[in-house]
C-alpha positions in Angstrom: 117.4 133.1 32.6 118.1 136.5 34.1 117.4 139.7 32.2 121.1 140.2 31.7 121.5 136.7 30.2 118.5 137.3 28.0 119.9 140.6 26.7 123.2 138.9 26.0 121.5 136.2 24.1 119.5 138.6 22.0 122.5 140.7 21.2 124.6 137.6 20.3 121.9 136.2 18.1 121.6 139.5 16.3 125.3 139.5 15.6 125.3 135.8 14.5 122.6 136.7 12.0 124.9 139.4 10.7 127.6 136.7 10.2 129.7 137.0 13.3 130.4 133.3 13.6 133.0 131.3 15.7 135.2 134.2 16.8 138.4 133.3 18.7 139.8 136.6 20.1 138.1 139.7 21.3 140.0 142.9 21.0 139.2 146.1 23.0 140.9 148.9 21.3 141.6 152.0 23.4 142.0 155.7 22.7 143.7 156.3 19.3 144.2 152.6 18.7 141.1 151.8 16.8 142.8 151.8 13.4 143.9 148.2 14.0 140.4 147.2 13.2 140.7 148.7 9.8 143.2 146.0 8.9 140.8 143.2 9.6 140.0 141.4 6.3 136.7 140.0 5.2 135.3 142.5 7.7 131.8 143.0 9.0 131.4 146.3 10.8 128.3 147.0 12.9 127.8 150.4 14.7 127.1 150.0 18.4 123.7 151.7 18.1 122.4 149.0 15.9 123.2 146.2 18.4 120.4 145.4 20.9 121.3 146.6 24.4 124.7 147.9 23.5 125.7 151.3 25.0 127.2 154.0 22.7 130.8 155.3 23.0 131.0 159.0 23.6 134.8 159.5 23.9 136.9 161.3 21.3 139.1 158.8 19.4 136.6 156.0 19.9 134.8 155.2 16.6 132.0 153.2 18.1 131.5 149.9 16.2 132.2 146.2 16.3 134.4 144.9 13.5 134.6 141.1 12.9 136.8 139.2 10.5 140.3 137.8 10.1 143.5 139.3 11.6 146.8 137.5 11.8 145.2 134.2 11.0 142.6 134.5 13.8 138.9 135.2 13.7 138.5 138.3 15.8 135.9 140.7 17.1 137.3 144.2 17.7 135.7 147.0 19.6 136.6 150.3 18.0 135.9 152.2 21.2 135.0 151.0 24.7 132.6 152.2 27.3 133.6 153.8 30.6 132.1 154.2 34.0 132.8 157.9 33.8 130.4 158.2 30.8 127.6 157.5 33.2 127.2 153.8 32.3 126.9 151.2 35.1 129.5 148.5 35.1 127.0 146.0 33.8 126.7 148.1 30.6 130.5 148.8 30.5 131.2 145.1 30.4 128.2 143.9 28.4 130.1 143.4 25.2 132.4 140.9 26.9 129.4 138.8 27.9 128.3 138.9 24.3 131.7 138.0 23.0 131.8 135.0 25.4 128.4 133.9 24.2 129.6 134.1 20.6 132.5 131.8 21.4 135.5 134.0 22.0 138.0 132.2 24.3 140.5 135.1 24.8 140.4 138.8 25.2 143.1 141.5 24.4 142.7 144.6 26.4 144.5 147.8 25.2 144.4 151.2 26.7 146.1 154.6 27.0 147.6 155.1 30.4 149.6 157.6 32.4 153.1 156.5 33.4 153.8 156.3 37.1 157.1 154.4 37.0 160.1 156.6 36.6 161.4 154.1 34.1 158.7 155.0 31.6 158.6 157.7 28.9 155.6 158.7 26.8 155.3 156.3 23.8 156.4 153.2 25.8 154.3 150.1 25.5 153.7 148.2 28.8 152.6 144.6 29.1 150.1 144.5 32.0 151.3 141.9 34.5 148.6 142.6 37.1 146.2 145.3 38.1 144.9 147.2 41.2 141.2 148.0 41.4 141.0 151.4 43.1 137.7 152.4 41.5 135.6 151.5 44.6 133.4 149.5 42.2 133.2 145.9 41.1 131.1 144.7 38.1 130.3 141.4 39.9 128.5 143.0 42.8 124.9 141.8 43.0 123.3 138.5 42.4 125.6 136.0 40.7 124.5 133.9 37.7 126.4 130.6 37.9 125.9 130.1 34.2 128.0 133.2 33.6 130.7 132.5 36.2 131.5 131.6 39.8 130.3 133.7 42.8 133.9 134.2 43.9 136.3 134.7 41.0 140.0 134.0 41.4 142.1 137.0 40.2 145.5 135.6 41.3 146.5 135.1 37.7 144.2 137.5 35.9 146.6 138.2 33.0 147.5 134.9 31.4 151.1 133.9 32.2 151.6 131.8 29.1 150.3 134.7 26.9 152.7 137.1 28.6 155.7 134.9 27.9 154.8 134.6 24.3 154.2 138.3 23.9 157.5 139.1 25.5 159.2 136.8 23.0 157.4 138.5 20.1 158.5 141.9 21.3 162.1 140.6 21.7 162.0 139.3 18.1 160.7 142.7 16.9 163.5 144.5 18.8 160.9 146.3 20.9 161.7 147.4 24.4 158.4 146.3 25.9 157.9 147.4 29.4 156.1 145.4 32.1 154.1 146.6 35.0 151.0 146.9 37.2 148.0 148.9 35.9 145.9 150.8 38.5 142.3 151.6 37.6 140.5 154.7 38.8 137.1 155.9 37.6 138.0 159.3 36.1 137.1 161.4 34.3 139.4 163.8 36.1 143.1 163.2 35.9 144.7 162.3 39.2 146.2 164.8 41.6 149.9 164.7 42.3 149.1 163.4 45.8 147.0 160.6 44.3 149.8 159.6 42.0 152.2 159.4 44.9 149.7 157.2 46.6 149.4 154.9 43.5 153.2 154.6 43.3 153.4 153.6 47.0 150.7 151.0 46.3 152.8 149.4 43.6 151.3 150.8 40.4 153.4 151.5 37.3 150.6 153.0 35.2 147.2 154.5 35.8 144.0 154.7 33.7 140.2 154.9 33.6 139.3 151.6 32.0 140.4 147.9 31.6 139.9 146.7 35.2 136.2 146.1 35.1 136.6 144.4 31.7 139.3 142.1 33.1 137.2 141.2 36.1 134.2 140.2 34.0 136.4 138.4 31.4 137.9 136.3 34.2 134.5 135.7 35.7 133.5 134.4 32.2 136.5 132.1 32.0 138.3 134.0 29.2 142.1 134.2 28.9 143.4 137.7 29.0 146.4 139.8 27.9 146.7 143.5 28.3 149.0 146.2 26.8 149.0 149.9 27.8 150.4 152.7 25.7 152.0 155.1 28.1 150.8 158.4 26.6 152.0 160.8 29.2 153.7 161.0 32.6 151.2 161.1 35.4 150.1 164.1 37.4 153.0 165.8 39.2 155.6 164.3 36.8 154.8 166.8 34.0 153.3 170.3 33.9 149.7 169.6 32.7 147.6 166.8 31.4 145.1 166.7 28.5 143.3 164.3 26.2 144.9 165.8 23.1 148.3 164.6 24.3 146.9 161.1 24.7 145.6 161.0 21.1 148.9 162.5 19.8 151.1 159.9 21.5 148.9 157.0 20.5 149.0 158.3 16.9 152.8 158.5 17.0 153.3 154.9 18.2 150.3 153.3 16.7 152.2 151.4 13.9 154.5 149.8 16.5 151.5 149.0 18.7 149.5 147.5 15.8 152.5 145.4 14.8 152.9 144.1 18.3 149.3 143.1 18.5 149.2 141.4 15.1 152.4 139.5 15.8 151.1 138.5 19.3 147.9 137.1 17.7 150.1 134.9 15.4 152.0 133.6 18.3 149.0 132.9 20.6 
């Protein structure tokens, strides 16, 4: 057993002792979206700093705890706040919670994020179903020795975001009367926002939205054999499409649309 495997086991056993048993879905809740975890019933909340080998979230709008319980008829583990490469964590630490969720029994992972809109069809406040991603971070969390007990050496990413889940979520959005956008998410490291020239490059490469998370998590989730769906909240237009960019706008936009976002996620869980 590798050190990473051993750390995953220790963290998972700690959580099992706290009552986190037989979860089905993992939820990673991005900037301003953590309130969904407050709607989990029969909840058990555990601050990250209490969990062995867990990093600590340092980003404004990220509460920094795991919440386990029932949501939309499913047993879920929600991360109120994720970890980012730009915080100084290695990608093994960034994706460590996904390994732990897998060990606990999660079979599917919902990835949410705040993203900048690159597509001219988007406006701030839109929700975008992630159909695919582009990894432009220059990093990959699977670099290094591969543990075959955790996943294959070469992971197929040709259908990273589960096609069946996407169809069901689109149906849910239609029934809600929600104009759910679709598109490709491009991941960069941050923490700087992109330059206008970089956004023009991203658009040429085929991206519809850009952000600083999600891609490493999706890669590790697929390596672990989890089914994935992802939804971005388009919080602003990307660099060069509006005058300035700041995190306050991200939080303001997610706050404005959070009820719609929460409703979509809850209804999606019922359908999946």
